[in-house]
VEXTI-425078 format. One line per 3 residues: number of its first residue (from 1); for each residue x, y, z of C-alpha. Coordinates in steps of 0.1 Angstrom, whole numbers, padded with zeros to 4 digits. Last residue first. Layout:
! residues N
NUM	X Y Z; ...
***
This chain:
! residues 418
418	-0771 0664 -0114; -0737 0669 -0131; -0717 0640 -0143
415	-0680 0646 -0152; -0659 0619 -0168; -0624 0629 -0172
412	-0592 0619 -0191; -0563 0641 -0178; -0529 0649 -0192
409	-0503 0670 -0174; -0469 0682 -0187; -0436 0696 -0176
406	-0404 0705 -0194; -0372 0696 -0176; -0349 0724 -0168
403	-0316 0731 -0186; -0299 0761 -0171; -0321 0763 -0141
400	-0357 0769 -0130; -0358 0806 -0138; -0343 0796 -0171
397	-0377 0788 -0185; -0400 0757 -0184; -0419 0748 -0216
394	-0451 0736 -0199; -0474 0712 -0217; -0511 0709 -0208
391	-0537 0683 -0215; -0574 0677 -0215; -0596 0648 -0225
388	-0633 0650 -0221; -0665 0631 -0212; -0694 0652 -0199
385	-0727 0637 -0188; -0755 0661 -0178; -0772 0673 -0209
382	-0780 0638 -0223; -0743 0634 -0234; -0717 0662 -0235
379	-0685 0659 -0255; -0650 0670 -0247; -0618 0685 -0260
376	-0595 0703 -0236; -0564 0724 -0245; -0533 0737 -0229
373	-0501 0755 -0239; -0478 0768 -0211; -0448 0791 -0214
370	-0420 0795 -0189; -0407 0811 -0157; -0384 0834 -0175
367	-0362 0857 -0152; -0331 0836 -0147; -0310 0815 -0123
364	-0327 0832 -0094; -0307 0853 -0069; -0319 0846 -0034
361	-0349 0865 -0020; -0357 0897 -0001; -0335 0921 -0020
358	-0350 0910 -0053; -0327 0892 -0078; -0348 0877 -0105
355	-0371 0907 -0107; -0407 0909 -0121; -0407 0871 -0127
352	-0417 0857 -0160; -0449 0841 -0174; -0462 0833 -0209
349	-0497 0818 -0212; -0517 0796 -0235; -0553 0785 -0232
346	-0578 0762 -0248; -0614 0749 -0244; -0632 0729 -0271
343	-0667 0715 -0272; -0687 0687 -0287; -0725 0687 -0283
340	-0731 0674 -0319; -0715 0706 -0334; -0688 0726 -0316
337	-0690 0750 -0287; -0658 0770 -0285; -0640 0784 -0254
334	-0610 0806 -0252; -0578 0816 -0235; -0549 0840 -0240
331	-0526 0847 -0210; -0499 0873 -0204; -0479 0871 -0172
328	-0456 0892 -0150; -0449 0880 -0115; -0431 0891 -0083
325	-0399 0876 -0072; -0408 0875 -0035; -0415 0839 -0030
322	-0453 0842 -0031; -0451 0859 -0065; -0426 0834 -0081
319	-0429 0797 -0073; -0464 0797 -0058; -0479 0822 -0082
316	-0465 0811 -0115; -0467 0775 -0103; -0505 0777 -0101
313	-0509 0739 -0106; -0537 0720 -0088; -0516 0688 -0085
310	-0538 0658 -0079; -0567 0653 -0055; -0597 0666 -0075
307	-0586 0690 -0102; -0613 0705 -0124; -0602 0742 -0126
304	-0565 0733 -0129; -0549 0764 -0115; -0525 0785 -0136
301	-0488 0779 -0143; -0495 0741 -0147; -0531 0734 -0154
298	-0543 0763 -0176; -0579 0768 -0189; -0578 0805 -0181
295	-0603 0808 -0152; -0584 0793 -0123; -0556 0819 -0118
292	-0555 0813 -0080; -0575 0786 -0063; -0552 0774 -0035
289	-0567 0801 -0013; -0558 0806 0023; -0525 0824 0018
286	-0488 0822 0008; -0475 0857 0011; -0485 0885 -0013
283	-0453 0905 -0011; -0437 0935 0005; -0430 0917 0038
280	-0395 0902 0031; -0378 0921 0059; -0353 0941 0037
277	-0379 0950 0012; -0374 0945 -0026; -0404 0922 -0029
274	-0411 0920 -0067; -0441 0937 -0082; -0473 0917 -0092
271	-0485 0921 -0128; -0512 0902 -0146; -0524 0904 -0183
268	-0555 0885 -0195; -0567 0881 -0231; -0600 0863 -0235
265	-0617 0847 -0265; -0653 0834 -0266; -0673 0811 -0289
262	-0708 0799 -0295; -0719 0829 -0316; -0694 0857 -0308
259	-0680 0867 -0275; -0649 0890 -0271; -0629 0895 -0239
256	-0602 0920 -0228; -0587 0918 -0194; -0563 0937 -0171
253	-0551 0926 -0137; -0529 0946 -0113; -0516 0934 -0079
250	-0503 0954 -0050; -0477 0954 -0022; -0471 0966 0013
247	-0450 0960 0044; -0448 0959 0081; -0435 0925 0094
244	-0408 0938 0118; -0429 0967 0129; -0435 0952 0163
241	-0461 0931 0182; -0491 0934 0159; -0471 0940 0127
238	-0489 0959 0100; -0494 0946 0065; -0509 0967 0037
235	-0522 0950 0005; -0534 0968 -0026; -0556 0951 -0052
232	-0562 0965 -0087; -0588 0952 -0111; -0596 0953 -0147
229	-0623 0948 -0173; -0630 0952 -0209; -0657 0934 -0228
226	-0660 0937 -0266; -0693 0935 -0285; -0691 0972 -0294
223	-0685 0983 -0259; -0688 0965 -0226; -0672 0978 -0194
220	-0662 0960 -0162; -0645 0977 -0132; -0625 0966 -0102
217	-0612 0983 -0070; -0593 0968 -0041; -0581 0976 -0005
214	-0567 0949 0016; -0554 0951 0052; -0532 0924 0068
211	-0531 0928 0105; -0500 0909 0118; -0487 0883 0142
208	-0453 0870 0131; -0435 0852 0103; -0462 0858 0076
205	-0479 0831 0056; -0514 0840 0065; -0517 0814 0093
202	-0492 0831 0116; -0489 0802 0141; -0486 0827 0169
199	-0522 0836 0162; -0533 0872 0165; -0539 0876 0127
196	-0566 0901 0118; -0571 0894 0081; -0587 0926 0069
193	-0609 0934 0039; -0620 0963 0017; -0635 0961 -0017
190	-0648 0986 -0042; -0668 0978 -0073; -0675 0988 -0108
187	-0703 0986 -0134; -0706 0996 -0170; -0727 0984 -0200
184	-0762 0984 -0185; -0755 1017 -0167; -0744 1031 -0134
181	-0742 0996 -0119; -0725 0998 -0085; -0707 0971 -0064
178	-0698 0975 -0027; -0676 0950 -0009; -0669 0944 0028
175	-0648 0916 0043; -0635 0907 0077; -0613 0877 0085
172	-0604 0866 0120; -0574 0847 0133; -0570 0836 0170
169	-0543 0839 0197; -0549 0871 0217; -0587 0868 0215
166	-0585 0837 0237; -0608 0809 0228; -0577 0786 0232
163	-0571 0782 0194; -0599 0800 0175; -0588 0800 0139
160	-0603 0811 0107; -0634 0829 0121; -0653 0848 0095
157	-0670 0882 0095; -0691 0893 0065; -0695 0912 0033
154	-0717 0921 0004; -0733 0954 -0006; -0750 0960 -0039
151	-0750 0998 -0046; -0777 1018 -0065; -0796 1026 -0034
148	-0786 1002 -0007; -0789 0966 -0019; -0783 0934 -0001
145	-0758 0907 0009; -0747 0893 0043; -0721 0869 0057
142	-0716 0852 0091; -0688 0829 0098; -0671 0795 0093
139	-0650 0791 0062; -0648 0773 0029; -0622 0787 0006
136	-0612 0815 -0019; -0587 0837 -0002; -0562 0865 -0009
133	-0550 0856 -0044; -0585 0846 -0056; -0579 0861 -0091
130	-0589 0895 -0077; -0626 0896 -0087; -0629 0861 -0072
127	-0617 0871 -0038; -0634 0843 -0019; -0661 0829 0003
124	-0676 0794 0005; -0697 0787 0036; -0696 0771 0070
121	-0722 0787 0092; -0744 0818 0091; -0760 0834 0060
118	-0779 0867 0060; -0801 0880 0032; -0813 0914 0022
115	-0837 0920 -0007; -0865 0933 0015; -0901 0924 0027
112	-0889 0897 0050; -0851 0894 0056; -0840 0863 0038
109	-0823 0840 0063; -0797 0814 0052; -0786 0786 0075
106	-0752 0770 0069; -0733 0738 0063; -0706 0738 0037
103	-0677 0715 0027; -0685 0686 0050; -0662 0656 0042
100	-0674 0620 0039; -0646 0595 0040; -0650 0571 0068
97	-0630 0542 0055; -0647 0512 0040; -0629 0508 0007
94	-0625 0470 0011; -0591 0472 -0006; -0580 0508 -0006
91	-0602 0539 -0013; -0609 0545 0023; -0589 0518 0042
88	-0568 0540 0065; -0599 0558 0079; -0597 0596 0080
85	-0605 0601 0043; -0587 0629 0023; -0572 0603 -0001
82	-0569 0568 0013; -0552 0554 -0017; -0558 0526 -0041
79	-0581 0546 -0064; -0584 0581 -0051; -0617 0583 -0031
76	-0630 0617 -0023; -0665 0621 -0008; -0678 0656 -0006
73	-0706 0674 0013; -0728 0705 0010; -0754 0710 0036
70	-0779 0738 0033; -0808 0751 0053; -0831 0778 0040
67	-0854 0803 0057; -0874 0832 0041; -0899 0817 0017
64	-0903 0786 0038; -0883 0755 0048; -0862 0757 0016
61	-0840 0727 0024; -0809 0725 0002; -0788 0693 -0001
58	-0756 0698 -0020; -0738 0666 -0031; -0702 0662 -0042
55	-0687 0630 -0054; -0650 0628 -0063; -0629 0603 -0081
52	-0593 0595 -0085; -0571 0576 -0109; -0533 0578 -0109
49	-0502 0584 -0130; -0468 0598 -0121; -0438 0610 -0140
46	-0402 0615 -0132; -0384 0637 -0157; -0362 0656 -0133
43	-0357 0692 -0119; -0389 0707 -0135; -0411 0684 -0115
40	-0446 0685 -0130; -0447 0651 -0148; -0483 0641 -0152
37	-0507 0613 -0161; -0542 0616 -0147; -0574 0595 -0148
34	-0603 0614 -0136; -0638 0605 -0123; -0661 0634 -0113
31	-0696 0631 -0098; -0716 0663 -0095; -0740 0683 -0073
28	-0777 0686 -0068; -0803 0676 -0042; -0836 0693 -0032
25	-0853 0694 0002; -0887 0710 0007; -0902 0675 -0002
22	-0930 0676 -0028; -0909 0658 -0054; -0898 0672 -0087
19	-0861 0671 -0080; -0864 0635 -0070; -0881 0627 -0104
16	-0852 0644 -0122; -0827 0622 -0102; -0847 0591 -0110
13	-0849 0599 -0147; -0811 0605 -0149; -0804 0572 -0131
10	-0827 0553 -0156; -0809 0569 -0186; -0775 0560 -0172
7	-0787 0524 -0165; -0801 0520 -0200; -0769 0534 -0216
4	-0748 0510 -0195; -0769 0480 -0207; -0764 0492 -0243
1	-0726 0493 -0238
***
């Protein structure tokens, strides 16, 4: 144990020294090792257990005051499996597969004598203000950010699929958002986006080529140590070849949050209507995210924020909203810093469908998806080492059958930030 402490301290000192060097390049990221035991199939009690690890490194080169180059990579190596690697041996015996994955690679230009910046290349972009239901992923494109008067503008154009370099068979994503800050305690934003889907593969979860248009608004207000916020997102789909996939839907999120001392508590309500259309187009179809409902410390009905290669959860979205049943949910979550660098995170949520017999989907067995309770207890060492145990239990409702199996997920984690 003492030898391990010496090695950890030496590694920390070397990383800090690297950060202080004269090179224009800096490195940061994290290493995450997780041992998981889970049973997430509501139809039987089969369980699985595995160990996986992830190393992410971000190399940033600030070439001068206006130009930066960034590469952000990842190596996944589930123990005894090949994981996301291309070589068959990555993670297996000999562990010599080619397993480095590029997440981001882009150049960023800060426009001289202004607050505008432009970024070109593979970059992360998402709908974080709208629970990431449309997209939250890495994508190739050009984005920008800057101020116009009181408004902060962000947006971009991204190429999701090119196919044969023919404009009649590709997928493009366009985004524009404006945020205003009338006062220190109130700000709001407006969002517009389009997924122009000319691909016959229909990447946005539809059955044909469509233009999916999104219009959203959000607001945040602080009063008497309480924070209130909400967002509404409207989706309008228009078929490119016919009106067979025309449809529309919306999503509503409301939040109330309180901070005091080293603790916080958040209440979150979400509503997505059921799809009662005849063509099944009045819904948020499966999309390019995989990161929905990630901020409430849940792992089963919400997304596990820390997952590497195991199940990411979000059953409330994938089993209900995306299938046309809609979604209603109420989530309570919180964080608490304890003494001696211990911390506690927790969350619980109740979920049900908006309609168990919509016109666009089969009659479900019932309306209740279930209730999840979750908690994480951890301790930080030397400011960068985080060891924790987290677990979730899902009391599955009658939506999944007359007597569904309950679900669970337990994870022991070592997370090292550098």
